[in-house]
C-alpha positions in Angstrom: 39.8 16.1 36.4 40.4 18.5 39.3 39.7 18.0 43.0 36.7 20.3 42.9 34.6 17.8 41.1 35.9 14.6 42.6 33.5 12.8 44.8 34.7 11.5 48.2 34.7 7.9 46.8 37.2 8.9 44.2 39.4 10.4 46.9 39.5 7.1 48.8 37.0 8.0 51.5 34.8 5.4 53.2 32.0 4.0 51.2 29.4 5.2 53.8 29.6 8.8 52.5 26.6 10.1 50.6 27.1 9.9 46.8 24.5 12.6 46.3 26.3 15.1 48.4 30.0 15.3 47.6 31.8 16.8 50.6 33.8 19.3 48.5 30.8 20.7 46.6 28.3 23.3 47.9 24.9 23.0 46.4 22.8 26.1 45.9 19.0 25.7 46.4 16.5 26.7 43.8 13.8 29.3 44.4 11.0 28.2 46.7 8.6 30.1 44.4 8.6 26.8 42.4 6.4 25.4 45.2 3.7 28.0 44.5 4.1 27.5 40.7 3.7 23.7 41.0 0.8 24.0 43.5 -1.1 26.3 41.0 -0.4 24.0 38.1 -1.6 21.0 40.1 -4.8 22.8 41.1 -5.4 23.8 37.5 -5.0 20.2 36.5 -7.1 18.5 39.2 -9.9 21.0 39.7 -11.8 20.3 36.4 -11.5 16.6 37.0 -12.9 16.8 40.6 -15.7 19.1 39.4 -16.6 16.7 36.6 -16.6 13.8 39.0 -18.8 15.8 41.4 -21.3 16.6 38.7 -21.4 13.0 37.7 -21.9 11.9 41.3 -24.9 14.2 41.7 -26.5 13.6 38.3 -25.5 10.2 37.1 -24.7 7.7 39.9 -23.5 7.7 43.5 -20.6 5.4 42.3 -18.8 8.5 41.0 -18.2 9.5 44.7 -15.4 6.9 44.5 -13.8 9.0 41.7 -14.2 12.2 43.7 -12.5 10.7 46.7 -9.8 9.1 44.6 -9.0 12.4 42.8 -9.2 14.4 46.0 -6.8 12.0 47.7 -4.4 12.0 44.8 -4.4 15.8 44.5 -3.8 16.1 48.3 -0.9 13.7 48.1 0.6 15.5 45.1 0.3 18.9 46.9 2.0 17.4 50.0 4.8 16.0 47.9 5.6 19.2 45.9 7.3 21.0 48.8 9.5 18.0 49.5 10.5 17.6 45.9 11.4 21.3 45.5 13.4 21.5 48.7 15.5 18.5 47.5 16.5 20.2 44.3 19.8 22.1 43.9 22.7 22.9 41.6 26.4 23.5 41.9 29.3 24.6 39.8 32.5 22.6 40.1 35.8 23.2 38.4 34.9 21.3 35.2 31.2 20.3 35.7 27.7 21.6 36.4 25.9 19.4 38.9 22.1 19.1 39.3 20.6 17.2 42.3 17.0 16.1 42.4 14.7 13.7 44.1 13.4 12.7 47.5 12.8 8.9 47.3 14.6 8.3 44.0 17.5 10.7 44.2 19.5 11.7 41.1 22.8 13.6 40.7 23.6 14.7 37.2 27.2 15.9 36.4 27.5 17.7 33.1 31.0 18.4 32.0 31.3 22.0 30.6 33.1 20.7 27.5 30.0 18.6 26.5 27.5 21.4 26.6 26.3 22.2 23.1 23.7 24.8 24.0 21.8 26.2 27.0 18.1 26.9 26.8 16.2 29.0 29.3 12.4 29.0 29.3 9.5 30.4 31.3 5.9 29.6 31.3 3.3 32.2 32.2 2.9 31.1 35.8 6.6 30.8 36.4 7.2 34.2 34.8 4.7 35.7 37.2 6.8 34.3 40.1 10.1 35.3 38.5 11.5 31.8 37.9 12.8 30.0 34.9 13.9 26.5 33.7 17.4 25.9 32.4 17.9 23.0 29.9 21.5 21.9 29.1 21.8 20.0 25.8 24.8 17.8 25.1 25.7 15.4 22.2 24.5 12.6 24.5 20.9 12.5 25.7 22.1 10.8 28.9 24.1 13.7 30.1 21.6 16.4 29.2 20.0 18.1 32.3 17.1 20.2 33.3 16.9 22.5 36.3 13.5 24.1 37.3 12.9 27.0 39.6 16.0 29.1 39.1 15.3 32.9 39.6 15.1 34.5 36.2 18.2 36.8 36.7 20.3 33.8 37.9 19.0 31.8 34.9 20.3 34.4 32.5 23.6 34.6 34.3 24.0 30.8 34.3 23.0 30.6 30.6 25.7 33.1 29.7 28.3 31.5 32.0 27.6 27.9 31.0 27.5 28.8 27.3 30.8 30.6 27.6 32.5 27.8 29.6 31.1 25.2 27.3 32.5 26.9 24.2 35.9 27.5 26.0 36.1 23.8 27.1 35.0 22.6 23.7 37.6 24.7 21.9 40.3 23.3 24.2 39.6 19.7 23.3 
């Protein structure tokens, strides 16, 4: 393993350094268009439920106002959380690994060795395509080391797909 993918703890640094932000790795942010895509998806999901609860509140019973308030509160909290989640996401290319960082409260750093990548999948939904972003899925022999990265600009996703596939095949051939 080279120094480019070694975390500070492996180098003998103090234990107080952040394990989610290795000092020798620069993470690239994903596109902030993912915020708009997730907001639209959330509104598409919650709006029919809120409208249904409103209709029931007017026609059936006043007790359905509790459901209206609960759904409105849940949707507001989800909309507030989306921007924080998206801003916490990032990716990096190390010497031998692809790194994916996610999470606000429950943070996760996934390191995927290039030699373990079997195939790379790029997908776009209709809303994401309208905003020019894609999702990259890295598949390995082990489900624990597979990774997904949302919100990558489509052009960058195509470049990463080609580069990761090429590096994965080269590393696998060298084993």
